[in-house]
C-alpha positions as CSV (number, residue, x, y, z in Angstrom):
1,M,9.6,-13.0,7.7
2,S,11.1,-13.8,11.3
3,I,13.7,-16.5,10.5
4,R,14.6,-16.2,13.9
5,H,11.0,-17.3,15.2
6,G,11.3,-20.3,12.7
7,L,14.1,-21.2,13.8
8,L,13.0,-21.5,17.1
9,A,10.0,-23.7,16.4
10,L,12.3,-26.3,14.5
11,L,14.5,-25.9,17.5
12,E,11.5,-27.0,20.0
13,R,11.4,-30.1,17.8
14,G,14.7,-31.8,19.6
15,P,18.3,-30.3,18.9
16,R,19.2,-29.1,15.3
17,Y,22.6,-28.2,13.9
18,G,23.3,-25.2,11.4
19,S,22.7,-26.5,7.9
20,Q,20.3,-28.9,9.3
21,L,17.9,-26.0,10.6
22,R,18.3,-24.6,7.0
23,T,16.9,-28.0,5.1
24,E,14.2,-28.6,7.5
25,F,13.2,-24.5,7.5
26,E,13.2,-24.8,3.6
27,S,11.6,-28.0,3.6
28,R,9.0,-26.7,5.7
29,T,8.1,-23.6,3.3
30,G,9.1,-24.8,0.3
31,A,12.1,-22.8,-0.7
32,T,9.5,-20.0,-1.2
33,W,12.5,-18.1,1.3
34,P,15.6,-19.9,0.7
35,L,18.3,-19.5,3.6
36,N,22.4,-20.1,3.5
37,V,24.0,-20.9,6.1
38,G,25.7,-18.0,7.5
39,Q,21.9,-16.5,8.0
40,V,21.3,-18.9,10.2
41,Y,24.7,-19.2,12.2
42,T,24.2,-14.9,12.7
43,T,21.0,-15.5,13.9
44,L,21.5,-18.3,16.3
45,G,24.2,-16.6,17.7
46,R,22.0,-13.4,18.6
47,L,19.5,-15.6,19.8
48,E,22.3,-17.9,22.2
49,R,23.7,-14.2,22.7
50,D,19.4,-13.1,24.0
51,G,19.6,-16.3,26.6
52,M,17.1,-18.0,24.0
53,V,19.0,-21.3,22.3
54,V,22.5,-22.6,24.1
55,Q,24.8,-24.9,22.6
56,D,24.8,-28.4,23.8
57,G,26.8,-30.8,23.0
58,E,28.0,-32.1,19.3
59,D,26.6,-35.2,17.4
60,G,28.2,-37.9,16.1
61,A,30.0,-35.9,13.0
62,G,30.9,-33.6,15.1
63,H,27.9,-30.3,14.4
64,A,27.6,-28.1,17.1
65,L,23.7,-28.9,18.4
66,Y,21.3,-26.0,19.3
67,V,19.0,-26.8,21.9
68,I,16.0,-24.6,22.6
69,T,15.4,-22.9,26.4
70,D,12.9,-21.6,28.7
71,A,13.5,-18.1,27.4
72,G,12.8,-19.4,23.9
73,R,9.9,-20.9,24.3
74,Q,8.4,-18.3,25.6
75,E,9.4,-15.9,23.1
76,L,8.1,-18.4,20.7
77,E,4.5,-19.0,22.5
78,A,3.7,-15.4,22.4
79,W,4.8,-15.1,18.0
80,F,2.9,-17.6,18.1
81,A,-0.1,-15.8,20.5
82,R,0.3,-12.3,18.8
83,P,-1.2,-11.5,15.4
84,V,1.1,-10.4,12.6
85,D,1.0,-6.6,12.8
86,R,-0.5,-5.2,9.2
87,T,-0.6,-1.3,11.1
88,S,3.0,-0.5,9.5
89,P,2.8,-3.2,6.3
90,A,6.5,-3.8,4.7
91,R,7.3,-2.2,1.5
92,D,6.4,-3.2,-1.3
93,E,8.1,-2.5,-4.7
94,L,5.3,-2.7,-6.9
95,A,3.2,0.3,-4.7
96,I,6.4,2.2,-4.6
97,K,6.6,1.8,-8.4
98,L,2.9,2.5,-9.2
99,A,2.8,5.6,-7.1
100,M,5.9,7.1,-8.9
101,A,4.8,6.0,-12.4
102,V,2.0,8.2,-11.8
103,G,4.0,11.5,-11.8
104,A,6.9,10.4,-14.5
105,P,5.3,12.8,-17.5
106,T,7.5,10.3,-19.9
107,V,6.2,6.5,-18.5
108,D,3.4,4.7,-19.7
109,I,1.9,4.0,-16.5
110,R,-0.6,1.1,-18.4
111,N,2.6,-0.5,-19.8
112,V,3.8,-0.4,-16.8
113,I,0.4,-2.1,-14.9
114,Q,0.6,-5.2,-18.4
115,S,4.1,-6.5,-17.9
116,Q,3.7,-6.2,-14.2
117,R,-0.1,-8.1,-15.2
118,H,1.5,-10.9,-17.4
119,H,4.3,-11.5,-14.5
120,T,1.6,-11.9,-11.9
121,V,-0.5,-14.3,-13.7
122,K,1.9,-16.4,-15.0
123,A,3.5,-16.6,-11.5
124,M,-0.3,-17.3,-10.4
125,Q,-0.5,-20.2,-12.9
126,D,2.8,-21.6,-11.6
127,Y,1.7,-22.0,-8.5
128,T,-1.8,-23.8,-9.3
129,R,0.8,-26.1,-11.3
130,L,2.5,-26.5,-8.0
131,K,-0.4,-27.1,-6.1
132,A,-2.1,-29.2,-8.2
133,Q,0.8,-31.8,-8.2
134,A,0.8,-31.8,-4.4
135,M,-2.7,-32.1,-4.0
136,E,-2.0,-35.0,-6.4
137,A,0.5,-37.2,-4.3
138,G,-1.8,-35.8,-1.3
139,P,0.0,-34.3,1.5
140,V,1.1,-37.3,4.2
141,D,3.2,-35.3,6.9
142,R,3.3,-32.1,8.3
143,D,5.8,-30.3,5.9
144,E,4.2,-31.3,3.2
145,V,0.7,-29.7,4.6
146,A,2.9,-26.6,5.6
147,W,4.1,-26.2,2.3
148,L,0.7,-26.4,0.8
149,L,0.0,-23.9,3.4
150,V,2.4,-21.6,2.2
151,L,1.8,-22.3,-1.5
152,E,-1.9,-21.3,-0.9
153,Q,-0.9,-18.3,0.6
154,L,1.2,-17.6,-2.3
155,I,-1.8,-18.0,-4.7
156,F,-4.4,-16.0,-2.8
157,Q,-1.5,-12.8,-3.0
158,T,-0.7,-13.0,-6.7
159,E,-5.0,-13.0,-7.0
160,A,-5.1,-10.6,-5.0
161,E,-2.3,-8.5,-6.6
162,A,-4.1,-9.8,-10.2
163,R,-7.0,-7.9,-9.1
164,W,-5.5,-4.9,-7.4
165,L,-4.0,-4.1,-10.7
166,D,-6.9,-4.3,-12.7
167,H,-8.5,-1.7,-10.6
168,C,-5.2,0.4,-10.8
169,E,-5.8,0.3,-14.6
170,A,-9.7,1.0,-14.3
171,R,-9.2,4.1,-12.2
172,L,-6.7,5.3,-14.3
173,I,-9.0,4.9,-17.9
174,R,-11.7,7.2,-15.4
175,L,-9.2,10.1,-14.5
176,S,-8.1,10.1,-18.2
177,A,-12.2,10.1,-19.4
178,A,-12.8,13.1,-16.7
179,A,-10.1,14.6,-17.9
180,T,-10.9,14.9,-21.4
181,A,-14.5,15.6,-20.3
182,Q,-13.8,18.7,-19.0
183,P,-15.0,22.5,-21.0
184,E,-12.6,24.6,-21.8
185,P,-12.3,27.6,-20.5
186,A,-13.9,30.3,-22.2
187,P,-11.8,32.9,-23.8
188,A,-11.1,36.4,-21.7
189,P,-13.1,39.2,-23.4
190,E,-11.0,41.4,-25.4
191,P,-10.2,45.1,-24.0
192,V,-12.1,47.7,-25.3
193,P,-9.6,50.0,-27.4
194,A,-9.1,53.6,-26.5
195,T,-10.8,55.4,-29.2
196,V,-14.1,53.9,-28.3
197,H,-13.6,54.7,-25.1
198,G,-13.2,58.3,-26.4
199,L,-16.5,57.7,-29.0
200,R,-18.6,57.7,-25.9
201,G,-17.5,60.6,-24.4
202,R,-18.3,62.5,-27.3
203,R,-21.7,61.2,-27.6
204,R,-22.3,62.2,-24.5
C-alpha cells in the first residue's frame, strides 16, 4: 500500500494538515488500512525532503498546512499511469504457512486449511454485509464510491482465497490417494545357500 501516493492524491485537492489527511485517507478507504498520525507526519517529512510537498502557512487552529508541488503532481500522475507490479508480489503469510505445513511431519495440513477456510468465509460474509448496507443507502459522494470499490476488491480477494484453499485441499487428497495406490516393491530374492551351490557342483 502506498501511503506516500495516497497522501499526494489527497493534497492535490488542496492544502491539508496531518490529522486531516489521516481522517480523509481512512474515510476514502473505509478504514481498511488505518493510519496513525505518526505515519502521516513521517511520510509528509519524506515527501517534503524529496520536494514533493511544502509547508505553506497554518489554518485558523494553528495546524501546519501542506501543499503539493509540481514535482509531487508529476509523481502522482506517473503513479496513476503505472500498473501495479505483480511480478514481485508481496509475501503472503497464508501461502508461506501452507508451504511450510506440507513438509512439517507433525502438522495436519488439512486442519490448517479448514481453519483458514472458516476465517476466510466469515470475512467474506462480513464484507458482503457491509456492501449490502452501503448499497441500501446508495453512494452519494466520491469518498463513499471509493470505499465501495475497496470493499468489492476485498470481497473478490476473499472469494479467490476460498477457491484456492479448496484447490489446495483437492490437490493434497489426490497426492495422498496416489501415494496409497502405489504397489509395494517386490521383495528381494533370498540368497542361495552355499551348500546348494556345492551340491550342484558335485552333480556335474
